[in-house]
Every structure is written in structure tokens, then in C-alpha cells.
N, C-alpha and C positions, 0 to 999 in steps of 0.2 A: 654730599661732602666730597670735594675734590681730593685727588691724591696728595698734593702738598698739604692740605688741611689735615688729612688723616695722619700724615707723618709728624706734623706739629703736635697734635694731640698725644701721639705716642711718646714723643721726646720730652714733653713737659709733664713730669710726674708729680704727684701730690707731695711726696717727701721733699722734693726740691723746692716746691712752693712754700712749704712749711718752714724749711730752713732759711729761705730767702726772707720771709717775714720776720723770723727770729733775728737775723742779721740787721734788718732795717730797724727793728724795735730797740736793739741794744747798741747799734752803731759800731759794732765790731765783730769780725769773724771769730776772733778768739773767745769773746764773751758768749757769743752764740754757741760755740762748740762746747763750752763748759755747761751751759744750761741744757743743751740737747744731748749731752753725753756722747759726743761724736768727735772724731779728730778734725782739727781745723783744716788740714789738707783735704779731707773728704768734702767739707763744705765748699772750699775753694773750687774743687773740681766740679761739683754740682752747679755752682754759680757760673762757672765758665761754660758749662754745657748749656745752661739756660740762655746765656748771651749768644752762644753760637746758634741756638735754635731760633732766637728772635732776630739775629743778624744786627744787633745793636748793643752797646754797653749799657749796663743797668746800674753800675756803681762806680763812683770815683774812689779809688783806693789811695790812702795816704798813711803816714806814720801814726796818726792818731786814731785811725779806724777807717770808716767808709762813709760816703755821702751818696744820696740818690741822684742819678741823672733824671732828666724829664721822663725818659722811658721807664726808669725804675719806679718813679712815683706812680705812673699809670699802672704798672704791673702790681705794685703793692696794693692799690685799691682793688683791682680785680682778684688778686690772690686772697685777700681777706674776705671778699664776697664769696668766693668758691669754698674756702675753708669753713666759713660760717654756715653756708648752705649744707655742706656735708655733715657738720655737727648737728644741724637741725634735722636732717634726714635720718641720721643715726638715732637721734632721740625719738623721732616719730615711729621709726620701724621697730625700735626696742619695745615701744608700747604695744605694738601688735603682738610681739612675742610674749608679752605679759598678759595678753587677753583682751586688750583694747581692740574693738572691731571697727573703729571709725575715728576720724580726726577732722574737725571743722574749724577753719580759721575765719573768725568774724571780726570785722572792724565796724565800730558804731560811733555816732556822735554823742556828746554829753547828755543831750535831751533823752535819747533812748536809754542810755545807761542808767541815768538817775531815776527815770520815771517808770520804766517797764521791764527792762531786761533782767534785773535780779530775780524777780518772781518767775518770769517766763522761762529763763534758762535753768533756774532751780528746779522747776517742775519737770522740765525736759530731762535734766540730769538724773532725777529720781526714777524716771521711766526708762531711761536708756543709760544705765551705769557703764556700759562698755564703750560709749562714745565720749571722746574727750573734746572739749571746746576751748579754743584759745581766743580770748576776747581782748581787743585793744581799743582804747579811746582815741579818736582823731576828729578833726574838723570835718564837716560834711564833704567839702571839696576834696580833702585827702582820702576820705572813705571811698568816694567815687573813683579817684585815681588808683587806689590800691586794688579795687575790684577789676577795673579795666586792665591793669597791668598784671593781674594774676597773683598779687601778693596776698589777697584775701579771697576766700571762696564766696563769702556772703557779706553784704554791707547793710547797715541799718542807719538811715539818715534822712535828712530833708533833701529831696531831689530837685524840685523846681524844674527848670528847663535845661539843666546842666548836663544831663546824661543821655543824649539821644542814642548812643551806641550800646547802652545797657538796657537790660530788662528790669522791670520793677513790679512789685506787688504791694497792695495796701497793707499796712501794719497797724498803726495806732494814730489817733488824733494828737495834735501837739498845739494846744491853745496857748498863746502868749498873753501875759498879763503885765501890768505895771505894778511894781512893788515900791512902796513908800513907807517912811517912818509913821508911826501912829499919830504924831502931832503935825504932820506935814499939811500944807494948805489943801492938797488934793485928797487927803485921807478919807473925807466924808463922801466923796463922789462914788457913785456905783459904776459909772462908765465914763471913759474919757477918750478923746481922739489923740493920737500920738503927737500931732502938731501942737496941741495945747500944752504938752509937757516940755516943749523945747525952751521955755523960759527958765527952766530949772537945770541945775547941774545933774549930770548923769554918771552912773557907774556902768561900764560896759564890758562885754566879753572881748575876746581876741578880735582884732580888726578884720580877720579873714573868716570869722564865724558867720554862719548863715543868718543868725539873729542880728548881728551888727550890720551886715550887708543890707538886710531888710530895713533896719532903722535908718541907715544912711540914705537909702533910696527914698524913703518916705520923707525925710527931711529935705532932700533935694526937690522933691515934688512940691513941697510946701514953700519952697524958696527960702528955707531957713538952714541953720547949721545946728549940730548937736554940741552942747557944752559938755564934752566928755572929759572929765577931770581925771578919771582913774580907769585903767584897764586891768581886768583880773582874768584868771584862767579857769576858775571854777564857780559854780553857782553858790556854794556855801560861802566862799570869800566875798561874792557880790552881796549876799545878805548881810554879812557882818559889816561891810562898808556902809551899806544903806542904814543899818541899825544905828551906826555911830554918826549919822548925820552928814555923810560925805557925798550924798547925792541920791537919786532915785534910779531904778533900773527896770529893764524888760527881761523877763525870763519865763520859762514854761510854767503854767499855772499849777499843774499837778506836782511838778518838782518842788515848787514853793510850799504846797500843802503838805507834802511828805516831810519837808524840813522844818515845819512849824514847831514840832516838839523840841528841836535842838536850839531854835532861836527865840523861843518864847512867843509872847503875844505883842511884841513891840513893833511889828510890821503889819502892813495892810496890803492886800492885793486888790487891784482895780481892773475891771474889764476894759480891754482896748477895743474900741469900736471899729478900728480899721480892718478891712477885709483880709489884709496880709497877715493879721495876727491869728487867723484860724488856719493852721497848717496841718500837714499830714506827714508822719514818718512812714517811710517805705522800705521794704526789703529790696536789695539790689543784687543782681548777678549778671555775669556776661551772658549766660544761657541756663535758665533753671533746669531745662530738660537734660543737660549734660553734666549736672553736678553729681558728685559721688553720692552713693546711697545714703550715707550718714547725713550729708548736707541737705539732701532732699527731705529726709525725715525731720530735720530741724525746721525747714521752711514750712512743712505741713503743720507742725506744732505751733509755730509763731503766727501762722495765718488762720488758725482754727477759729479764733474769736474775733477776727478783724471785722466781719459784717456787723456783729453785735455792737462792737465799740463804735463803728462808724455811725450806726443808727442812734446810739446814745449821744454822740457828739452833735449830730444834726438836730436832735430834739432839744439839746441845751442851747 
């Protein structure tokens, strides 16, 4: 870091950033002073110092309050990011003081979360009570991005050819199936090609989901289009739409089987004969060897049964 950079860091203190955010949120130095229990003149001085450090005005001051300049809008975005990161850091470090010996950030797609992670993470938590796991659901593409950018230690998702810069390990099979109402014309079929389903209305997941992308590519290959009438964000919503006659859908087979108790017996699953319907969920990291000890322990736990599950999937 150069000398000017170090001087900038010294001059932009966290209290000034916090007060700047308060002024922006309330639109007034006076109201911010009341909320933060500090003199308005002290806030004005800190804001002037910030503008001097940045060599640019941050606020338009007028009789009704303040408005952000373009530079102020940019600083507000970065200030909120910094303050949020500090709050998160404080929370994580306080857990170590309370006896937590590890913290693993995991991002996973809906297939992994619905089908496998509840049992696997539950068993891990029982064996490692001092390790805390933060789990967030995202699309596979977003999971890969989060791992690549360092927002997550570990990802669990469908990889395909989208992550050449990341390392991955086999986790679990992810077989896709067609789900239809029990009285649908396809309900008595044991297997069907996806192209043969395109004459019917479909209920689909988010357009950027890996399942929808695979469906869209298969339709293009067949020279057809998908009659996608409804987009949903969850598998349970998809099942309810299908159950009420609004279309048919493609979803992970095990997820459908797990949800059968909640949706009754009014739906049927049919094997998709397409090769792309036999997928694999994988664990993803920037470098497994450099993960923290807690994260490596979780990886070992999640990979422990991977060969057995792969063998069962192949046999099926």
C-alpha cells in the first residue's frame, strides 16, 4: 500500500462512515444527530473531513436537509458494505469467545438443500457441536460465483462445465424426473423423453436455474419450445401448481419422493430417458487444501458416503 493510500485509510474512520450513513438514511444532519446522540456540529465537522479526504463533495446541503452527490452515492454503498462486514466479523468472533471453534459458510442449490443437506448437516452438527454452519440457498450459478469471490467457503450445486477455476468433489446423484397429475395422459408411462413432453404446458423453476437451462437446451436441440406457463421459486410450489392442473414439471426425483407425504398421492413421477436428466451434485471450493480446519472437516463428512451413493445411482 502506498503512502497516500495509508493516509486515506487513517483519515476515514469508522465512526465518520457510520455517521455519514445515518445522515443519508435520514436525509438530515439534525435528525442524524438526534438518533446518534451527538451534536450536529460534530457530524458536520466529520462530514467535511470526509469530503476533504476524498477531495470531492459528498452531499448537497439545502434548507430541507441533504441530498447525495454521485460520489456520495458511491461512498454510501461502500460504507454500508464495510459496516455490514464489521458487524458480521464481530458476530463470528464473539462465537469463538463463546466456545465455537469453527465457522463454515455454505451456499447450496435447492436440489442439495431439499434432498440431502438436512440429514448430512444434522449428523455433522451432532458430531461437531463447536462448529457453526451458515447455509444459504442460491441458484447453482450464484453458488459458483460466491465461492469464486470468497463469499462462501464451500458450495454444493450442479457444476457442469461452468467452474473451470474451481475445485470440485463428488457429493450425491441428482436424478431428474417428470412430475404429472395422476390423471394426466403421461401418468401411465414408466419413462419418457423430454421432447415428448413439449406438447404439454410446463411449470418451471427460475429461468436461471440449472434445471431450466437444461430443459431449454433440450428443447432447442429438439427444434421445439417449452410451453412454460408458470415460473415458481420452490419445488413445493411447483408440486402444488402441477397438482392443480396448471402443467407438468421437471424436478429432482428424490425431492419429489420426500415431499410425497405433504402432497398426497395425486401426482406421479416418470423417469426421463434423456442423458442430461442423470446429474451429479458436487462440492465446490477455490482450493480444498487451503480451507479452514472446520471447513475441511465438513468436506470429509459430506464426501464420506459419496462412492456408495454413486454406486447405487449407477446400479439404478
